[in-house]
Every structure is written in C-alpha cells, then in structure tokens.
TIPA-849164 format. One line per field, with one value per residue (C-alpha): x, y, z; residue number from 1; residue in one letter. Coordinates in Angstrom, 3 decimals. Layout:
N
px <- X	...
py <- Y	...
pz <- Z	...
nr <- NUM	...
rest <- A	...
***
This chain:
296
px <- 78.136	80.242	76.634	75.266	78.747	78.927	75.131	75.632	72.265	74.218	70.482	71.007	74.163	73.247	72.317	76.555	76.401	74.418	77.018	79.586	76.605	75.291	78.942	79.571	76.391	77.967	81.047	82.796	85.575	87.548	84.435	83.668	86.795	86.868	83.452	84.589	87.696	85.471	83.132	84.894	87.229	84.127	82.831	86.619	86.259	82.767	83.766	86.611	84.515	81.574	84.218	85.493	82.182	81.371	85.133	83.720	80.635	82.066	84.498	81.942	79.791	82.532	83.730	79.972	79.917	83.065	81.856	78.256	80.871	82.929	80.032	78.061	81.574	81.839	78.008	78.394	81.543	80.191	77.240	79.983	81.593	78.486	77.411	80.623	80.529	77.185	78.237	81.068	78.397	76.216	79.259	80.474	77.119	76.670	80.133	79.578	76.562	78.137	80.842	78.393	76.469	79.366	80.740	77.290	77.246	80.580	80.741	77.479	76.909	80.018	79.301	75.802	76.928	79.315	76.396	74.399	77.685	78.004	74.321	74.626	78.088	76.513	73.523	76.374	77.221	79.320	83.264	83.917	80.826	82.252	85.727	85.009	82.187	84.913	86.742	83.743	83.032	87.597	86.765	84.090	85.380	88.585	86.738	85.065	88.693	90.120	86.492	87.015	90.782	90.032	86.649	88.918	92.219	89.728	88.065	91.778	92.787	89.402	89.713	93.648	93.605	96.154	96.664	96.802	99.649	101.215	101.197	103.059	105.841	106.419	106.710	108.927	111.278	113.354	116.048	114.265	111.185	108.802	105.177	101.608	98.930	96.462	93.706	91.887	88.056	88.047	90.549	92.608	92.842	95.130	97.773	97.445	98.000	101.099	102.414	102.758	103.627	106.753	107.679	107.644	109.450	112.085	112.545	112.612	115.259	117.353	117.174	118.778	121.374	121.937	120.603	121.301	117.689	116.066	112.521	110.501	107.234	104.598	101.695	99.125	96.476	93.866	92.669	89.687	91.816	94.990	96.382	99.738	101.893	104.918	107.592	110.190	113.305	114.849	118.240	120.950	123.194	121.750	122.526	123.111	121.849	125.457	125.933	122.890	124.124	127.397	125.503	123.770	121.621	120.029	119.849	118.388	115.846	114.566	114.088	112.175	109.906	110.352	109.425	106.084	104.675	104.919	103.064	99.691	100.747	102.343	104.730	107.680	109.216	112.521	112.804	116.023	114.905	115.036	115.492	115.377	112.064	109.666	106.302	104.736	101.656	99.148	96.209	92.758	91.174	88.041	86.414	87.420	86.287	82.974	82.577	83.317	80.801	78.578	79.135	78.412
py <- 80.880	80.106	79.529	83.222	84.601	82.522	83.255	86.828	87.125	89.696	90.240	86.558	87.167	87.942	84.335	84.141	85.145	82.243	79.764	81.934	83.397	80.114	79.086	82.503	81.781	77.804	79.599	77.830	80.300	77.893	76.574	79.756	80.929	77.750	78.232	81.811	81.032	78.400	80.866	83.342	80.565	79.534	82.917	83.700	80.496	81.812	85.000	83.685	81.396	83.920	86.047	83.417	82.495	86.978	86.598	83.565	85.018	88.113	86.279	84.578	87.471	89.614	86.632	86.470	90.048	90.341	87.676	89.507	92.012	90.449	88.854	91.859	93.478	90.615	91.021	94.324	94.036	91.751	94.165	96.598	94.727	93.560	97.159	98.107	95.031	96.200	99.614	98.504	96.119	99.022	101.767	99.213	98.491	102.236	102.902	100.145	101.784	105.299	103.218	101.968	105.027	106.929	104.440	104.067	107.956	107.936	104.993	104.496	107.852	107.540	104.360	104.552	107.452	105.325	102.453	105.095	106.674	103.108	102.599	105.795	104.846	101.394	103.343	105.761	105.008	108.180	106.905	110.492	110.673	107.031	108.267	111.582	108.860	106.860	109.235	110.972	107.017	107.366	110.384	109.664	106.256	108.244	110.815	107.763	106.099	109.187	109.463	105.809	106.449	109.893	108.321	105.063	106.989	109.012	106.291	105.248	108.287	108.289	104.897	105.337	106.905	108.882	106.650	103.298	104.962	106.162	102.355	101.404	103.858	102.650	98.864	99.437	101.587	98.745	101.296	101.908	101.585	104.165	104.488	106.771	108.662	110.334	112.149	113.361	113.921	114.319	112.564	115.697	116.085	114.538	116.662	117.116	113.719	113.539	116.510	115.413	111.289	112.917	114.684	111.831	110.082	112.339	112.882	109.146	109.454	112.041	109.801	106.677	109.373	111.389	110.400	107.589	107.495	104.740	105.701	107.740	109.225	110.556	112.496	114.052	115.749	117.862	121.662	123.572	125.477	123.094	119.943	119.036	117.261	116.253	113.680	113.729	111.289	110.546	110.864	112.639	113.611	117.031	118.921	122.472	125.181	125.536	121.826	121.537	124.119	122.557	118.787	119.090	116.309	117.624	120.922	119.955	117.824	120.022	122.890	120.616	119.628	123.669	124.055	121.736	123.372	126.707	125.538	124.834	128.683	126.073	126.625	123.653	124.517	122.603	120.919	120.476	119.610	116.527	115.170	116.351	116.779	118.898	120.256	120.570	123.458	123.091	125.368	124.280	125.444	127.684	124.463	122.034	124.576	124.872	121.156	120.264	122.886	121.343	117.692	119.437
pz <- 161.384	157.898	156.515	157.603	156.202	153.005	152.257	153.658	155.980	158.234	159.599	161.514	162.715	165.498	166.389	166.307	170.125	171.446	171.251	173.618	175.712	176.448	177.107	179.164	181.344	182.361	183.277	181.076	179.846	178.018	176.184	175.375	174.308	171.904	170.666	170.049	168.087	166.517	165.334	163.619	161.706	160.198	159.345	157.941	156.055	154.688	153.589	152.074	150.182	149.413	148.192	145.753	144.719	144.198	142.110	139.477	139.286	138.175	135.991	134.665	133.764	131.731	129.978	128.571	128.132	126.014	123.592	123.115	122.364	119.982	118.130	118.141	116.733	114.267	112.637	112.485	110.971	108.201	107.951	106.662	104.503	102.567	102.699	100.849	98.175	97.284	96.847	94.884	92.826	92.323	91.535	88.919	87.367	87.099	85.368	83.149	81.942	81.597	79.638	77.373	76.618	76.135	73.532	72.221	71.659	70.270	67.889	66.950	65.593	63.207	62.335	61.408	58.719	57.436	56.553	54.935	52.899	52.214	51.238	49.230	47.485	46.048	43.916	42.942	38.973	38.257	39.211	40.009	42.378	43.539	44.565	46.219	48.189	49.315	50.591	52.528	54.060	55.037	56.677	58.719	60.057	60.318	62.967	64.787	65.484	67.046	69.233	70.021	70.843	72.677	74.824	75.759	76.676	78.812	80.969	81.196	83.077	84.737	86.028	88.031	90.914	92.658	95.927	93.212	90.830	94.389	95.579	92.129	92.192	96.332	95.358	92.759	95.669	97.581	98.600	102.552	104.019	102.262	104.125	102.614	103.552	100.984	101.744	99.074	99.419	95.183	92.688	91.395	88.147	85.935	85.073	88.899	89.707	87.058	88.551	91.919	90.984	89.120	92.017	94.229	91.987	91.595	95.590	95.539	93.243	95.372	98.618	96.763	94.893	98.125	101.135	104.108	105.283	106.126	105.917	103.642	104.795	101.577	102.676	100.148	101.283	99.989	101.677	100.407	98.134	97.160	97.357	99.447	98.617	101.350	101.225	104.223	104.899	108.019	106.227	108.531	105.227	104.455	101.894	102.405	99.466	98.165	98.436	96.273	93.632	93.185	92.497	89.036	89.484	93.061	91.535	88.159	90.171	92.299	89.414	87.276	90.615	90.541	87.124	86.836	89.877	88.892	85.552	88.320	89.579	92.613	94.439	95.768	99.405	100.909	104.333	106.172	109.822	111.035	107.730	103.916	102.211	99.725	99.972	96.652	96.443	94.148	93.977	93.050	89.922	89.516	87.917	90.812	93.090	91.715	90.987	94.607	95.597	93.394	94.855	98.552
nr <- 1	2	3	4	5	6	7	8	9	10	11	12	13	14	15	16	17	18	19	20	21	22	23	24	25	26	27	28	29	30	31	32	33	34	35	36	37	38	39	40	41	42	43	44	45	46	47	48	49	50	51	52	53	54	55	56	57	58	59	60	61	62	63	64	65	66	67	68	69	70	71	72	73	74	75	76	77	78	79	80	81	82	83	84	85	86	87	88	89	90	91	92	93	94	95	96	97	98	99	100	101	102	103	104	105	106	107	108	109	110	111	112	113	114	115	116	117	118	119	120	121	122	123	124	125	126	127	128	129	130	131	132	133	134	135	136	137	138	139	140	141	142	143	144	145	146	147	148	149	150	151	152	153	154	155	156	157	158	159	160	161	162	163	164	165	166	167	168	169	170	171	172	173	174	175	176	177	178	179	180	181	182	183	184	185	186	187	188	189	190	191	192	193	194	195	196	197	198	199	200	201	202	203	204	205	206	207	208	209	210	211	212	213	214	215	216	217	218	219	220	221	222	223	224	225	226	227	228	229	230	231	232	233	234	235	236	237	238	239	240	241	242	243	244	245	246	247	248	249	250	251	252	253	254	255	256	257	258	259	260	261	262	263	264	265	266	267	268	269	270	271	272	273	274	275	276	277	278	279	280	281	282	283	284	285	286	287	288	289	290	291	292	293	294	295	296
rest <- M	Y	W	L	E	H	E	G	E	K	R	L	L	L	F	L	A	L	P	G	L	I	A	G	L	G	R	D	L	H	T	A	A	L	T	A	S	L	S	L	L	A	G	L	F	G	Y	V	A	R	Q	Q	S	D	T	E	A	D	V	L	S	R	M	D	R	E	R	S	Q	R	I	R	A	E	T	E	R	R	A	K	I	A	E	A	E	R	D	V	R	L	A	T	L	A	E	R	N	R	I	A	R	D	L	H	D	T	I	G	H	V	L	S	S	A	L	L	Q	T	T	A	L	L	A	E	Q	D	E	N	S	R	T	G	A	I	R	D	I	Q	A	T	L	N	L	G	M	D	R	A	R	Q	S	V	H	G	L	Y	E	E	S	L	S	F	E	Y	E	L	K	E	V	M	D	R	F	T	F	C	T	V	S	S	Q	V	D	F	R	Q	E	P	P	H	D	Y	R	Q	T	M	L	K	A	V	R	E	A	L	A	N	V	V	R	H	S	N	A	T	A	V	Q	I	M	A	V	E	H	P	G	F	Y	Q	L	R	V	K	D	N	G	T	R	I	L	T	E	A	E	E	A	S	R	S	G	V	H	L	G	L	G	T	M	S	E	R	A	G	R	H	N	G	T	L	R	I	E	R	K	G	G	F	G	I	I	L	T	L	P	K	R	T	D	D	K	Q	S	E	K	G	D	T
***
C-alpha cells in the first residue's frame, strides 16, 4: 500500500482490500483489523512521502525557473547597457564631427583670408598701403576671434543640460534633504534654463532663511505648450502674504522671480498648503513648438 500510494497508482488500490478480505474469510477479526490498520498507516506514510517528493520537485522547478529568469534579465540588462554605450559613442562621434565642422567653417575662412592678405602685404611696396593692409589683417583676425568666442560659448551652452546644472545646485544645498524629478523631452532654451535655475536658487535660499523644512522637492516638467517648475518644501513655518510683505528679503525674492517669469510671458504662483512652494510656468515660444513638431 505504501508503494501504491507513493507512486500514485490509484488503479491498483483495489488490491488493498485483499488482505482484509482474506482475513475476513478466515473469520479472524483481530488479524483483519490489524491488517486494515497497518494498510491505512502504510498508505498514509506513502501519501506523505509522495507529497514531500512533489513539493521538493516543485521547489526545484521554481528555483530553476527563477534562475533562468535572472540569467535572462541579466543578459537583457547587459545588452541594453551595451546598446546605450554604443549610442553614446555614436552621439559623441557625431557631436565631435559637428564641432569640427563649425570650427572649420568659423575659423578656417577667417584664417584663409588673413593668409591671403599677408601674402598681398609682402608684395606691397607703398608704406601707406602696407599700413592699411595691416589694419585689414588686424580687423580680419579680430573678427575671427569674435566668431571663435561665439562658437565656443554656444557649444558650451548646448553641452549643458538643465538636469546637470540642477544637480550642481542641489549638491551645494546642505540645509535639508532635497530631491528632484526632471521630465523634459527636449532641453529648454538657454534663457529658460537660466530662469528656472535662478528660481530654484532663490527658493532654496528662502528655505534656509525662513523655513523649518526637512525636505524639499523639485519637479521640472515639459508640457505641450509650456515648461513648468515646482519647488515645494514640507515646512510648517509658512509666512502669510502680509508677513511676506513685511519681510523685504522674501518679498524681494518672490518679486524677482515673478519679474523674470514675466520677461518670458510666464507666471509665478505661490503655494501655502502642506508647506511653502512656488510654481513657475514658462510658455513655449513659437520656434520651440515648430522645432518640436519637426522632431516628431
């Protein structure tokens, strides 16, 4: 009976009745009862042993599946990392080529003109003409220097991102915990980035001067028609509008932020529930929207 139950041979369980039947035909009730009891006990042991074997097999199977899933997930993660690194390398090479073209177009033409002017100067005999030619060369080189500065300055501005500059601001803020979430499909214009960063700095300065906050949250989100910045703290010492007006520091800071927003036709809104916060909204310019449509 142990073997039948352990192996799950339900069709052969009919033979379990034979020992009891034989004992019953011999009218030995004691032997029949003992045989039935031992048969049931053996069957119980067989059932427990089978359940334990099934459980062990199930556990091993689950462990194998989990191991396979971990291996597959690790393989996919490494593939994504390799793909991301490859994309970064390609983007870096493309950016280097663009910078090289810009520098060549900007400076190469100016230097070529200066060389031609220098060659002509060597053949010039008249002193007044030589002086004029030298002035022309000087003007050409000054123009090239100005264009080089503009190119480098433009490349520097394009190389920075709002998230990178925000991280630098957050790293210098030690008053309390600060977290951020940035969700931009494309980088805002340089002047927009600077306006938002100045608003962040002013808001954090107000936290240090006037708040008892233990945490500050910064969120920057891009919507179809505008960019929005939200800086919120969890402080309980919240100034009313009258108190803000009586404290020149707070009033001046909020007024400056509002003035900067107005330069871009934006708005600044104040939150006073659940902590103090500002919401800066900057509408997209027409050229930004056209650029976004083109990218789409």
